[in-house]
N, C-alpha and C positions, 0 to 999 in steps of 0.2 A: 425374540418376538415370533419367530417361525414356530417354535415349540408351543408358545402361548396360543397362537392361532390354531395349531393342530389340536391342542388339548381342548380348545373351545369348540372345534368342530365335533370332536368325540362327545363332548358334554351335550351338545345340541342333539346329536343322534340318539343319545340315551334318554332324552326327555321328550321324545316325540309324542308322548301321551299328553303333554301340556298343550295349551292353546298356541297354535302356530303364529298368531298375531303377536303374542308376547315375545316369542323367540325372535321374530323379525325385528322387533324394537330393540332387543338386547344386542343383536348383531349390528344394527345401525349405529347404536351408541358406541360399540366397540370400534367400528370403522372410523367414526369421528374422532375418537380418542387417539387412534393410530395416526391419523392425519395431523392432529395437533402436535403430537410428539415429533413427527417428522419435520414439520415446519419450524419447530423450536430449535432444530439442529442445523438448518441450512440458511445461509444469508442470501440476500438478493444479489444478483450478479451485476452490481454496479461497477462501471468501468471508470467513472470520473468522480472525484471527491466532491463532497458538499462543502461549500465555503462557509466560514463563520468567523466572527470577531468576538472574542471572549477575554475577560480579565481572569488571570489565574489567581490562585489563593494568596499570592503575595501582592496582588494589585497591578501586575504588569499586563498590558493589553497585547493580544496576539491576533493577527489575521492569518488564517490558514494559507490562503493562496499566495500571500506575500512571502510567507516563509518557504513555501515550495518553489516560488519563482527565484528565491535566493540560492537554490541548489540544495536545500535541506531535504532529507528523507525523514518522515514522521511516522512513528508508531503510536497508534491510539489504542488504549485499553479502557473499555467502558465497564464499570464495576458496580456491584452492590456489596453489602457486608456479608460475603459468603466465603466459605473456606476455599472453594475452587478458584475464586478471584485472587485471593492473596497468594495461593500456591502458584498460580500462573504468573503473578507479579514477580515472584522470586526468580523464576526462570527468565522472564523478560528483562529483569534487572541485570542478569548475567550477560544477556545479549547486548543490552545497552552499554554496559561497561566495556565489552569487547570492541564495539564499534566506536567508542570514544578514543580507543587507541589507534584504530585503522583510519577513522574519519573524524578527527577531533573537531568538535563544535558543529558538525554537519548532521548529526543524527539526534533526533529529538524523541523523547518518550513522554507522552502525555497520558495521565490517568484521569479519567472523567467519570464522575458519579452520574449514573444514567437517569436518576429520578429525583435528585435533590434530597435523597435520604440521609446524606451526610451534611454536616457543617464542615468548613475548611479545617477547623481544629480537630474534629473527630476523624476526618478522613486522613489527615497527615499523621495522627497518632496511630490509627489502624494500620497504615502502610509505612510505619516507621522503618527506616533503613533502606527503603526503595528510592533509587536515584531517578526520580521523575518530577515532572511539573504537574501540579494538581489543579483540576477544574471541577466546577459543579454544573449541574443541569445539562446533561447530555441526552435527554430523552428523545429530542427531535432527531439527533444524529443516529441514535440507536435504531429508530424506526426506519431511517433512510438506508442503513446498512443491513437491515434484515429482521429487526424485531428482537424480542426478548431471548437472550441466550447468554448467560453470564459465565465468563467474561465474553464480550465481543471484542475481537482484535482486528485491527485494520492497519495495513501498511500503505503509505501514500508517498508519491515522489514525482519528479519531472515537471517540466514547464507546461505539460498538458494536464497536470494535476491528476495523474492516473492512480487508480486503485490497483495495487499489486498483490494484495492479500486481503481477504475478508472472510472471517469465520466466526461462527457462534460456538462458544465452548472452547476447551483447550485440552488436548491430549499430548503430554510431553513426549511420548514415545515417537510420535510422528510430526507433531506440529512445530517443534523447535527447529528442525531442519527446513521445513517448508517456509517458516518465517525468515530464517537466515537467507535462503535462496531468494525470497521476494525482496529482501533488503538489498542484496547484491545486485539484483536486476534493476531495482529502483535507482541505485547509485550509478549503475552503468548507463542508464538512459537519461540521467539528469544533466542539464547544461549548466556549466559553472564557468562563466567568463573570467579570464585571468587579468585582462588589461582593459583600459578604459575606452579604446577606440571602438571595440565591439559593444554596441549598446545591448544587443540580445543575440542569442544563438539558439536554434532548435533543429531537430531532425525528425522526420516522420515518413513512413512508419518506423518504429524502433521497438522491437527487433524487426529486421528487414530480410527479405529473401532475394529480391531482384533489383529494386530501384528505390532510392530514398530522395526526398526533397529536403534540401538544407536551406533554412531561412536564416538570414543574418542581417542585422541592422548596424550601419556604420554611422559614427558621429561626424565623420567628414569623408570626402572623396579620397580614395587611396587604392593602391594596388593590393590585390588579395591572392594568396596562394593557399591551397588546402593540401596537406599531407595526410595520408592514411598510414597509421602505424599499427603493427600487431602488438600482442601483449608483451613481447620481448623488447619492444622499442624499435624493431626493424621497419623501415619505411617500405611499404608495398605499392604505394601510389603517390605521385606528386602532381597536382593539378593547378597550373597557373591560370588564374581567371582574369588577369589584367586589371585595368583600373575600373573600380566600381564607384557609383555615385553615393553620396551621403543618403541615409535613409534605408528603407527596406530593400533587400536583394534576396534572390533565391537561385539555387543551382540544383539540377537533377543529377544525382550520382548513381551510376550503374554499379550494382554490387553483386551481380550474378557470378562473377569470376572469383569472388572472395570466399574462402572457406568459412565454415561455421566457427563462431567464437567471438571474442571481445576485441574491439579496435578503438584507437584514439583518432579522432579527427582533429588535426592541429591546424589552426588558422593563423596565417601570418599577414600582417598589414603594416607597412612601414617598419618600424623597429619594435612592434608589439606583437603579442601572440595570445591565443586563447585555445582552449581544448573542449571537445565535446565527445562523449562516449557513444559508441555505436555497437550494436549487437547484431550479428548475422546468424540467422536460424532458418534453415531450409527444410 
């Protein structure tokens, strides 16, 4: 693009005998073209997912926020019938298969036609061999995440329905690792209650530098203890909170003494437990 602009400047200097008004119009059109090309490559900086309820191509109904609230991490690929879309799908399929081993049943790959250009039959035939769930009519979501740029790839996760990755287009040299990093972070910040006594768990902000607020809801009044464990399973903090009432509760945890990295927050109440991931980044 730089060489193109440079060559265009040389060309304009050589045609100075022409009408300057025409030259100005050419340069204006050139700048508009550059802006359009730039906007086609960059998504909007959305930080929160856009909720939707859709039937997939097998007739099963999905609500996005409900699936995120269940601790799932979701990878969306918005596509049209283009070579770059199916090439990206092959790489995303590899990523999906890997996370089915490390996080069985908790990682979802949704391929969505952005403009209703597919029928379900043609879409599934076009993407034969890709282990994903197929949806139609994703134009509204594509506009939300940044506009036309095929494929558009988005990674979502966490009880706050966060956007961890949002990009128009796909470059396997760089983007595969970026996507994997986003998925890892999404899983690290997702709340997945293990036992019934904890109705809900969340931590904010996450990642954290100095202090976090832990919100938890109990189905009945009970004693609560929070242990903080590093990635090796070593307990670095144990915080007895005493008896907590049923319903919503919160606790402010000072994290400035913790080193950067991933931690497990383990909640104990009566004979039950639940875990929440915490990331420290200073």
